[in-house]
C-alpha positions in Angstrom: -40.6 0.0 24.4 -37.8 3.2 23.8 -40.1 6.1 23.6 -36.5 8.7 22.1 -37.9 9.4 19.1 -41.4 9.9 17.7 -42.1 9.7 13.5 -44.1 12.7 12.5 -46.6 10.2 11.6 -46.9 8.0 8.5 -47.4 9.8 4.9 -48.4 8.5 1.1 -45.9 5.4 0.7 -45.0 3.3 -2.5 -45.4 0.1 -0.5 -47.5 -2.2 -1.7 -51.0 -2.8 -0.3 -50.2 -5.8 1.6 -47.1 -3.9 3.3 -49.1 -1.9 4.5 -51.4 -4.4 6.2 -48.4 -6.2 7.3 -47.1 -2.6 8.9 -50.7 -2.1 10.5 -50.3 -5.5 12.5 -47.3 -5.0 13.5 -47.7 -1.9 14.9 -50.8 -3.6 16.6 -48.0 -6.4 18.5 -45.0 -4.7 18.7 -46.5 -3.9 22.5 -45.6 -7.6 22.9 -42.6 -8.1 21.7 -39.5 -8.1 23.8 -37.1 -6.4 21.5 -39.6 -4.2 19.3 -38.8 -0.4 19.2 -40.8 0.8 16.4 -40.5 4.8 17.5 -38.6 5.7 14.5 -41.1 4.0 11.8 -42.1 5.9 8.9 -43.3 5.3 5.7 -42.6 8.5 3.4 -43.2 8.9 -0.4 -40.0 9.3 -2.1 -38.8 11.7 -4.4 -38.0 10.8 -7.8 -34.6 10.2 -8.2 -32.0 13.6 -9.1 -29.1 14.5 -11.3 -25.8 13.4 -9.5 -23.5 16.2 -8.7 -19.4 15.1 -8.7 -17.8 13.1 -6.2 -15.7 15.8 -3.8 -12.0 15.6 -5.1 -11.0 13.6 -1.7 -13.3 11.0 -1.9 -12.4 9.0 -5.2 -12.0 5.5 -3.4 -15.0 2.7 -2.8 -16.7 3.5 0.4 -17.0 0.2 2.2 -19.9 -0.3 4.6 -19.1 -3.7 7.1 -22.2 -4.3 9.6 -22.6 -6.2 12.1 -24.7 -7.1 14.7 -26.9 -6.6 18.2 -24.6 -4.9 20.2 -23.9 -1.6 22.5 -21.5 0.9 22.4 -20.0 -0.4 25.8 -20.5 -4.0 25.2 -17.1 -2.7 22.1 -15.4 0.2 23.1 -13.2 -0.7 25.4 -13.9 -4.1 25.9 -10.9 -6.0 26.3 -12.7 -8.7 24.2 -12.5 -6.7 21.1 -8.8 -5.3 20.8 -9.2 -5.2 17.2 -12.0 -3.1 17.0 -10.5 -1.2 20.0 -6.9 -0.4 18.0 -8.9 0.8 15.0 -10.3 3.9 17.0 -6.1 4.9 17.3 -6.3 5.0 13.4 -10.2 5.7 12.3 -12.6 7.8 14.3 -15.1 7.0 16.3 -19.3 7.9 16.7 -19.9 8.3 20.6 -22.8 9.9 20.0 -24.5 7.4 17.3 -28.0 5.7 17.6 -29.9 3.6 14.9 -33.2 4.2 13.5 -35.4 3.3 16.7 -37.1 0.7 14.7 -36.1 -2.9 15.8 -36.2 -6.0 14.8 -32.7 -5.9 12.4 -34.6 -6.0 8.9 -36.2 -2.3 8.9 -32.7 -1.2 10.3 -30.9 -2.4 7.1 -32.9 -0.8 4.8 -33.2 1.8 6.3 -29.3 2.1 5.9 -29.7 2.1 2.4 -32.7 4.0 1.3 -33.3 6.3 5.1 -36.5 4.9 6.2 -37.9 1.8 6.8 -41.4 2.1 5.0 -43.1 0.5 7.4 -41.6 -2.7 7.7 -41.6 -4.1 11.3 -40.7 -7.8 10.6 -36.9 -10.1 10.4 -38.6 -12.0 6.6 -37.3 -13.1 3.8 -38.9 -10.9 0.9 -42.0 -12.2 -0.3 -45.4 -10.9 -0.5 -46.1 -8.4 1.7 -42.9 -7.9 2.3 -41.5 -6.0 -0.7 -40.5 -2.5 -1.7 -41.9 -0.5 -4.7 -39.4 2.1 -4.9 -36.5 3.5 -7.6 -35.1 6.1 -5.2 -32.7 4.0 -2.6 -28.8 4.1 -2.8 -28.4 2.0 -5.6 -30.7 3.4 -7.5 -28.9 6.6 -7.3 -25.6 4.5 -7.6 -26.6 3.2 -11.1 -27.6 6.4 -12.3 -24.3 8.3 -11.3 -22.6 6.1 -13.3 -21.3 4.1 -10.6 -21.0 0.8 -9.4 -21.8 -1.2 -6.6 -21.8 -4.6 -4.7 -23.1 -6.6 -2.0 -20.5 -9.0 -0.5 -22.8 -11.7 2.0 -20.7 -14.0 3.5 -22.8 -18.0 3.1 -25.2 -16.9 0.5 -27.2 -19.4 -0.3 -27.9 -18.3 -3.9 -26.9 -15.9 -6.6 -29.2 -13.0 -5.4 -29.8 -14.0 -2.1 -33.7 -14.6 -1.6 -33.8 -17.4 1.0 -32.0 -17.4 4.1 -30.1 -20.3 5.3 -26.5 -21.8 6.2 -25.5 -18.6 8.5 -26.9 -15.6 5.6 -30.2 -14.1 6.9 -31.7 -12.2 4.0 -33.0 -9.3 6.4 -29.4 -8.2 6.6 -29.3 -7.7 2.7 -30.9 -4.6 2.3 -31.1 -5.0 -1.3 -33.6 -8.1 -2.3 -36.4 -6.5 -0.2 -36.6 -3.8 -3.6 -38.9 -4.9 -6.5 -36.2 -3.6 -9.0 -33.5 -5.2 -7.9 -35.1 -8.7 -6.8 -37.5 -8.8 -10.1 -41.1 -8.7 -8.4 -44.3 -8.3 -10.6 -46.8 -8.1 -8.1 -47.1 -12.0 -7.5 -43.4 -13.4 -7.3 -39.6 -12.4 -7.7 -37.5 -13.0 -11.1 -34.5 -11.9 -10.3 -32.5 -11.2 -12.9 -28.7 -9.6 -13.6 -29.0 -6.5 -11.8 -29.1 -8.8 -8.3 -27.3 -12.0 -10.0 -24.3 -9.7 -10.5 -24.5 -7.5 -7.6 -25.7 -9.6 -5.1 -22.9 -11.9 -4.7 -20.9 -14.2 -2.0 -18.5 -12.7 0.1 -15.9 -14.7 -1.1 -16.0 -12.9 -3.7 -14.4 -9.7 -2.0 -10.8 -11.1 -1.9 -11.0 -12.0 -5.5 -12.1 -8.3 -6.2 -9.7 -6.7 -4.2 -6.5 -8.8 -6.1 -8.0 -8.4 -9.1 -8.7 -4.5 -8.7 -12.1 -4.9 -9.4 -14.1 -3.4 -6.0 -16.9 -1.5 -7.0 -17.0 2.3 -6.1 -20.1 1.0 -3.2 -18.9 -2.0 -1.2 -21.9 -3.2 1.3 -20.4 -6.8 3.5 -22.3 -8.6 5.3 -20.6 -11.1 7.7 -22.6 -14.5 8.2 -24.2 -14.6 11.5 -21.8 -16.1 13.6 -19.4 -13.8 12.5 -21.5 -10.7 13.1 -21.9 -11.4 16.5 -25.6 -12.2 16.0 -24.8 -15.1 17.3 -21.2 -15.9 18.0 -19.9 -13.6 20.6 -17.7 -10.3 20.5 -14.6 -11.8 20.5 -15.4 -14.9 17.3 -16.5 -11.3 15.2 -13.8 -9.2 16.5 -11.1 -12.5 15.3 -12.9 -12.6 11.9 -12.7 -8.9 10.9 -8.6 -9.0 12.3 -8.2 -10.9 10.1 -10.4 -9.8 6.8 -9.8 -6.2 7.5 -6.9 -5.8 6.9 -6.9 -6.8 3.0 -9.7 -3.8 2.8 -7.3 -1.8 4.4 -4.3 -2.1 2.1 -6.1 -2.3 -0.9 -5.8 0.8 -3.5 -9.8 1.4 -3.7 -9.5 2.2 0.1 -6.2 4.3 0.1 -7.1 6.2 -2.7 -9.7 7.9 -1.3 -11.9 5.2 0.2 -14.0 4.6 3.5 -14.3 1.7 5.9 -17.4 1.9 7.9 -18.3 -0.5 11.0 -21.7 -0.3 12.5 -24.2 -2.5 15.0 -27.5 -2.2 13.2 -29.0 -1.8 17.0 -27.5 -2.2 20.5 -28.1 -5.1 22.6 -31.3 -3.6 23.6 -33.4 -1.4 23.3 -32.3 1.7 25.7 -28.4 1.5 24.2 -27.1 2.9 21.3 -24.5 0.8 19.1 -21.3 1.7 18.3 -20.1 3.4 15.1 -16.0 3.1 13.9 -15.4 4.8 10.3 -11.3 4.3 9.3 -10.2 6.0 6.2 -7.0 8.2 5.1 -9.4 11.2 5.7 -10.9 10.2 9.1 -9.1 12.0 12.2 -7.0 9.8 13.5 -8.2 8.7 17.0 -11.0 11.1 17.1 -14.6 10.6 19.5 -17.4 12.3 18.0 -20.3 13.5 20.7 -22.2 14.6 17.8 -25.8 13.1 18.2 -25.5 11.1 14.7 -28.1 8.7 13.5 -28.8 6.7 10.6 -30.2 8.8 8.2 -26.7 10.9 8.9 -24.7 7.8 8.4 -26.5 7.6 4.7 -26.2 11.1 4.2 -22.5 10.9 4.8 -22.4 8.2 2.0 -24.9 9.8 -0.5 -22.4 13.0 0.4 -19.1 11.0 -0.6 -20.5 9.5 -3.7 -22.0 12.7 -5.5 -25.5 11.5 -5.4 -28.7 13.3 -4.1 -29.2 13.4 -0.6 -31.7 11.3 1.6 -34.6 11.3 -0.8 -36.9 8.8 0.5 -36.8 10.9 3.8 -38.9 13.3 4.9 -36.8 16.2 5.8 -33.2 15.7 4.3 -32.4 19.3 4.7 -32.6 18.1 8.6 -29.9 15.3 8.9 -26.6 16.2 9.4 -23.5 14.7 7.4 -20.6 13.0 9.9 -18.3 16.3 8.9 -16.9 16.2 12.4 -14.9 12.7 11.7 -13.0 13.2 8.7 -9.9 16.0 7.2 -11.1 16.0 4.1 -15.0 17.8 3.0 -18.0 15.6 2.0 -19.0 18.1 -0.4 -17.8 18.8 -3.9 -16.1 22.1 -4.4 -18.7 24.7 -6.0 -17.6 24.8 -10.0 
């Protein structure tokens, strides 16, 4: 198990009691897992959402997040099997010093991408008893409070909202359905309503929204298990990106102050760091950063672009750096 980082320890949480028991059991058994790393595990009580600020003037477009699976930096960067991804380096920026949150398997990493911690979750289970987060301070709560729109586009979604995995779709790669205020958890079962079904949609809806100019302010994209390189090869994932990403990059939502982040949840193993790409009209073309960014840095960067408070579910938001050196435009709004 990689021990590159130690968390400051558990604090008071908003997780259900059953979830705390699940997390404790997972900690006891994590050493027996070949692909388990819990050195970044944390369960911090979130701060109440604070009032949003203005979005920076250079960032008025859509922030797209597209997440791939289980490959290390060296598996992608410079690999002839990934010609499209490597071509993006020339027009975007690459964070060569980026690392994940040091919490594996996948599900905790995805939750961290939208909340800044994993809430003690250390499994890949579908949402359900013991695997539901009672917090109202995660990213989409912040976006809605700021009057901004969002959607999660999930390839091969099983049903509206997507609480159950199957057919190439994995709920563990869809962080939003783990929050009680999205999935409708009442303490015993889930009752997903319009908030979930209208925001967590099949990936096919993205083409419709791009064509109709209805792309939300924030878009989270999850390919299916073949296309995200989890079950498929690097070449298959790269080919899918080559077919899909140009439509995003040609859209007004991207061209008018938008950004597309392409990141991997974790490396091929605990010892390796995953790649991290960003393309944007405001990115430093061809730039390779060596700064030691992490998943919290990524989320804080997204929150800065959206004009919402930084990391309300993190222990020390001020200690986390935004990824400023990747961009030509400031991530903070100008002072009034």
